[in-house]
C-alpha positions in Angstrom: -276.2 30.8 95.0 -279.3 30.3 92.8 -279.8 31.3 89.2 -282.4 34.0 90.2 -279.9 36.0 92.3 -277.4 35.8 89.5 -279.9 37.1 87.0 -280.7 40.0 89.3 -277.0 40.8 89.8 -276.4 40.8 86.1 -279.3 43.2 85.4 -278.8 45.5 88.3 -279.0 49.2 87.4 -277.2 52.1 89.1 -277.9 55.8 89.0 -275.3 58.0 87.4 -274.8 61.8 87.6 -273.8 63.5 84.4 -270.9 66.0 84.7 -270.2 67.4 81.3 -269.0 64.5 79.1 -268.5 62.1 82.1 -270.8 60.2 84.4 -270.2 59.7 88.1 -271.2 56.5 89.9 -271.1 56.8 93.7 -273.0 53.6 94.7 -270.5 51.1 96.2 -272.2 48.1 94.5 -272.1 49.9 91.2 -268.3 50.6 91.7 -267.7 47.0 92.5 -269.8 45.7 89.6 -268.4 48.0 86.9 -264.8 48.6 88.0 -263.8 45.4 89.7 -265.9 43.0 87.7 -266.1 44.6 84.2 -263.0 46.8 84.2 -265.0 49.9 83.4 -264.4 53.4 84.7 -261.7 55.2 86.7 -261.6 55.4 90.5 -261.5 58.9 92.0 -262.6 60.8 95.2 -265.3 63.4 95.4 -265.3 66.7 97.4 -266.2 64.7 100.5 -263.3 62.3 100.0 -265.6 59.4 99.2 -264.7 57.0 96.4 -266.5 57.5 93.1 -266.3 55.9 89.7 -265.8 58.2 86.7 -267.1 56.9 83.4 -265.8 58.1 80.1 -268.2 58.8 77.1 -267.6 55.4 75.5 -268.1 53.6 78.8 -271.3 55.6 79.4 -272.5 54.4 76.0 -271.6 50.8 76.7 -273.5 50.7 80.1 -276.4 52.6 78.6 -276.7 50.2 75.7 -276.7 47.3 78.2 -279.3 49.0 80.4 -277.0 49.1 83.4 -277.2 52.8 84.3 -280.0 55.2 84.9 -279.3 58.8 83.6 -281.9 61.4 84.4 -282.4 64.4 82.2 -280.7 67.4 83.8 -279.8 65.0 86.7 -283.3 65.6 88.0 -284.4 62.4 89.7 -287.9 63.8 90.2 -288.3 63.7 86.4 -289.5 60.4 85.1 -287.7 61.0 81.8 -284.4 59.1 81.4 -281.8 59.2 78.7 -282.1 56.3 76.2 -279.1 55.3 74.2 -279.8 57.6 71.3 -280.4 60.5 73.7 -277.2 60.1 75.6 -275.2 59.6 72.3 -276.6 62.9 71.0 -275.8 64.6 74.2 -272.2 63.3 74.4 -271.4 63.9 70.7 -271.4 67.6 71.4 -268.1 67.1 73.2 -266.6 64.8 70.6 -268.0 64.5 67.0 -266.1 61.3 66.5 -267.6 59.6 69.5 -269.7 57.1 67.6 -266.7 55.8 65.6 -264.6 55.5 68.8 -267.4 53.6 70.4 -267.5 51.1 67.5 -263.8 50.5 68.0 -264.1 50.3 71.8 -267.0 47.8 71.6 -265.3 45.7 69.1 -262.1 45.4 71.2 -264.2 44.5 74.3 -266.2 41.9 72.3 -262.8 40.3 71.3 -262.1 39.8 75.0 -259.6 42.6 75.5 -259.5 45.0 78.5 -259.8 48.5 77.2 -258.7 51.5 79.2 -258.4 55.2 78.5 -255.3 56.3 76.5 -252.8 59.0 77.0 -254.7 61.7 75.0 -253.1 63.5 72.0 -254.6 60.8 69.7 -253.9 57.7 71.8 -257.5 57.1 72.8 -257.2 53.6 74.2 -254.8 51.3 76.0 -255.5 47.7 75.4 -254.4 44.8 77.6 -254.0 41.2 76.8 -256.9 38.9 77.6 -256.9 37.9 81.3 -254.5 40.7 82.2 -254.7 42.7 85.5 -254.8 46.3 84.3 -253.8 47.6 87.7 -250.6 45.6 87.7 -249.8 44.7 84.1 -248.7 47.0 81.3 -250.9 47.6 78.3 -249.9 45.6 75.2 -251.4 48.0 72.5 -251.9 51.7 72.1 -254.9 52.5 69.8 -254.7 55.5 67.6 -258.1 56.1 65.9 -258.1 57.8 62.4 -261.3 58.6 60.6 -262.4 59.8 57.2 -262.5 63.5 57.0 -259.8 63.8 59.7 -256.5 63.6 57.9 -253.6 62.1 59.8 -250.5 64.2 60.4 -247.4 62.1 59.6 -245.5 63.9 62.3 -248.2 62.9 64.8 -248.0 59.3 63.7 -244.2 59.5 64.0 -244.6 60.8 67.5 -247.0 58.2 68.6 -244.8 55.5 67.1 -241.9 56.7 69.2 -244.1 56.8 72.3 -245.2 53.2 71.7 -241.6 52.0 71.0 -240.2 53.7 74.1 -242.9 52.1 76.3 -242.6 48.7 74.6 -246.1 48.7 73.4 -247.5 48.1 69.9 -249.1 51.0 68.1 -252.3 50.2 66.3 -254.0 52.6 63.9 -257.8 51.9 64.0 -260.4 53.2 61.7 -264.1 52.5 60.8 -265.2 51.7 57.3 -268.5 52.9 55.7 -270.3 49.8 56.9 -269.3 50.7 60.5 -266.8 47.9 60.6 -263.5 48.5 62.6 -260.2 47.9 60.8 -256.8 47.8 62.5 -253.4 48.5 61.1 -250.3 47.6 63.1 -247.5 50.2 63.1 -244.3 48.5 64.0 -241.9 51.3 63.2 -242.6 54.6 61.5 -239.9 57.3 60.9 -240.1 60.5 58.9 -236.8 61.3 57.1 -236.0 64.9 57.5 -234.3 65.9 54.2 -233.5 69.4 55.6 -231.1 67.9 58.1 -229.4 65.9 55.4 -228.9 69.0 53.3 -227.4 71.0 56.1 -223.7 71.6 55.8 
């Protein structure tokens, strides 16, 4: 294999179809490139039972920033106008006003060499695997619980997430972003809320 073909492979772009806050990739080469090689997206089937790749908002931003996907305005391929990074960020933020901060955390974890997958919801936005792990076979090592300024954390929620992490033998990490857009991580080994009402009951 020569260097030219490698360069082309690295810079290959694939068309995506926007469906609400997600983007669908149906090109087989795109699925191979993003899912199998870069651990991005979730495999699914469309109405015709053909394999597709579903990209979450942070994954869409990552691939858009890297110029790897083509997203047409209103999914109109006849239109020469494509979403740029700022445009797709603005569009996706309508579904999640904390998307930019989550993207900063997502990108930082990936730059550190971790495999980052979607979380369980209810506050656990990401599952993080050890470097070199096989996310289809191995278990995630960390559960990431983002907390941001202006969105106070509920201690009962933190307690719940801590119990979920402990029961699944994973480490809970609270992640936030400072005013300089720098991610900060806090490990939560064990967190329990003492219920004084129960103690006072006769």
